[in-house]
C-alpha positions in Angstrom: 99.8 145.6 92.4 100.3 147.5 95.6 103.1 146.0 97.7 101.5 147.3 100.9 98.1 145.6 100.1 97.3 142.7 102.4 97.6 139.3 100.8 94.3 137.5 100.4 94.2 133.8 100.4 93.0 132.1 97.2 89.4 131.2 97.1 88.6 127.7 98.5 87.1 125.1 96.2 83.4 124.3 96.7 82.4 121.4 98.9 81.4 119.5 95.8 85.0 119.7 94.5 86.4 118.5 97.9 84.0 115.6 97.9 84.9 114.7 94.3 88.6 114.9 95.1 88.2 112.6 98.2 86.1 110.1 96.2 88.6 110.1 93.2 91.6 109.4 95.5 89.7 106.7 97.4 88.5 105.1 94.2 91.9 105.2 92.6 93.5 103.6 95.6 90.8 101.2 96.5 89.3 100.0 93.2 92.6 99.3 91.6 94.2 97.2 94.3 92.1 94.1 93.7 92.8 94.3 90.0 96.5 94.6 90.5 96.4 91.7 93.0 94.5 89.5 90.5 97.0 90.4 87.7 100.0 89.7 90.0 98.6 86.4 91.1 97.9 85.3 87.6 101.4 86.2 86.4 103.7 83.2 85.6 107.2 84.4 84.9 109.0 82.8 82.0 112.1 80.6 82.7 115.3 82.7 82.7 118.5 80.6 82.7 120.6 83.5 84.1 118.5 83.3 87.4 119.7 79.7 88.0 123.2 80.0 86.5 125.7 79.2 89.3 128.3 81.3 87.5 126.3 84.4 88.5 126.7 85.6 92.1 123.8 85.3 94.5 123.4 89.1 94.5 123.3 89.3 90.7 120.7 86.5 90.5 118.5 88.3 93.1 118.8 91.7 91.4 118.0 90.1 88.0 115.1 88.2 89.5 113.6 91.4 90.9 114.2 93.3 87.6 112.6 90.5 85.5 109.6 90.3 88.0 109.0 94.1 87.8 109.4 94.3 84.0 107.2 91.2 83.6 104.4 92.5 85.7 104.5 96.1 84.4 104.5 94.9 80.8 101.1 93.4 81.3 98.2 95.9 80.8 96.1 93.9 83.4 98.6 95.2 86.0 100.0 98.3 84.4 96.7 100.1 83.9 95.4 99.7 87.4 98.9 100.7 88.7 98.8 103.9 86.6 95.4 104.8 88.0 96.6 104.0 91.5 99.6 106.3 91.1 97.3 109.0 89.6 95.3 108.8 92.9 98.5 109.4 94.8 99.2 112.6 92.8 95.7 113.8 93.5 96.2 113.0 97.2 99.3 115.2 97.3 97.4 118.0 95.6 94.6 117.6 98.2 96.9 117.6 101.2 98.3 120.9 99.9 94.9 122.5 100.0 92.6 120.7 102.4 92.7 120.2 106.1 95.3 117.4 106.7 93.4 115.9 109.7 90.4 115.4 107.4 92.1 114.5 104.1 94.1 111.5 105.4 91.3 109.7 107.3 88.7 110.4 104.7 90.8 109.2 101.7 92.1 106.1 103.5 88.6 105.2 104.8 87.2 105.6 101.3 90.1 103.5 99.9 89.0 100.7 102.3 85.4 101.0 101.1 86.4 101.0 97.4 88.7 98.0 98.0 85.7 96.0 99.3 83.8 97.1 96.2 86.8 96.3 94.0 87.0 92.8 95.4 83.4 92.3 94.7 83.9 93.5 91.1 87.2 91.9 90.3 87.1 88.7 92.3 83.3 88.2 92.7 83.7 88.2 96.5 80.5 88.4 98.4 80.2 91.4 100.7 79.0 90.0 104.0 76.7 91.6 106.6 79.6 92.4 109.0 81.5 94.2 106.2 78.4 96.3 105.3 78.1 97.2 109.0 81.8 98.1 109.1 81.4 100.3 106.0 78.5 102.1 107.6 80.6 102.7 110.7 83.4 104.1 108.5 80.9 106.5 106.9 79.7 107.5 110.3 83.4 108.1 111.4 84.0 110.3 108.3 80.8 112.3 109.1 82.0 112.7 112.7 85.4 113.9 111.5 83.9 116.4 109.1 81.4 117.6 111.7 84.1 118.1 114.4 86.1 120.3 112.0 83.2 122.4 110.8 81.6 123.0 114.2 
């Protein structure tokens, strides 16, 4: 390799790969949130005497309470699997922001996360998607299109 040769940037991924990356991040963030919420709401912690024992300090009871809550929720696959997928989306997001235009990546992935959250609530909680929400999602898509158009023009 010639040390005097100009450095060429690595080739950019195809538009299909960008779109797929944005969709994967949005889906991992948005679709998983309603499932984590449902699992957390359905969680009933077991009784733990050390949390009410007056011999333990207030700080110790609070720390133990947080510890047991975290362990209790994470030990349930109904919460842990969506959380793992959600965290995977965050890893993909950080890969994307290292390669893609920051001013496009952030609004696109967050907007898609909103849209996938609406779909996730419909799927996980059987919520009806109202007319106003559909209109809002159409506006979000138009906003994404405007952002992309402004950067490519």
